[in-house]
N, C-alpha and C positions, 0 to 999 in steps of 0.2 A: 619323267617319267620309266619307267623300268622297260623297257626293253620296244620302244619309242621313242624314235631320230626326231625332234621338237622342229628336226629344219622342216619336216615334210608336213607338220600340222598346217593344216588351214581352220580359219575359224568358219563355224557353219553360219553365214548372216544372210537373213531371208528381207526379203525388199517389206520393206511396213507394208505394205499396198496387198501381200501377197499372204503375210502375218493374221493381216484381219480378215482377209479372205478364208483363209482356211479357220480361223478363229467361228466364225458365221457359219462358215460349212461344219462345224463339229457341235455347235451348237444348238443348228437347224438340225439336222444329223439324232440327236438323244432327246432333242423336247417332242421330232417326230416319233419318235418310239411310246408318247404319250399316247397317239390316239388323237387329237385335233387338232382343230386347223389353226395358223400363228403365221403372224409373218415376224423377221426380225428386221432392226429398223439400224441402221449405223449415222452416228451426226456425234457431234464434237469437234475437239481439235483434232491435228496428227499428233498423236504420240497419248492425247488422253482421249479416246474413242468409246465413246458408253452407246449399247449393246441394249436397245428397247426391242421387249417381246408385245407383240403389238395379235390377241386374239381375244374375241367373244367370251372365253374359259379363262381369262385370267384369272380367277378365287382358285384356279385348279394348280397354277404355281403358288401362289400365295400362301394359300388358304384360308380357314378360315378366323373370321375377325382380324385378316391382314397377319396376319401372325406366320413366318417362314415356316414354309416346310419342314420336314428332317426334326 
């Protein structure tokens, strides 16, 4: 790389637990802007986590007749 001493480069590695927390926080922040109550549950094996959004208003995320939004 031009202008960078490769000997000074360190990988930006974040522990998996922090990455999961950060992802949950980002998801919570984005979904919070929709204005309904929900909870984000995390399950699954390490490296294969599943983020489940629990809400009485899940149709707002799923869309009409189960079609995804967008």
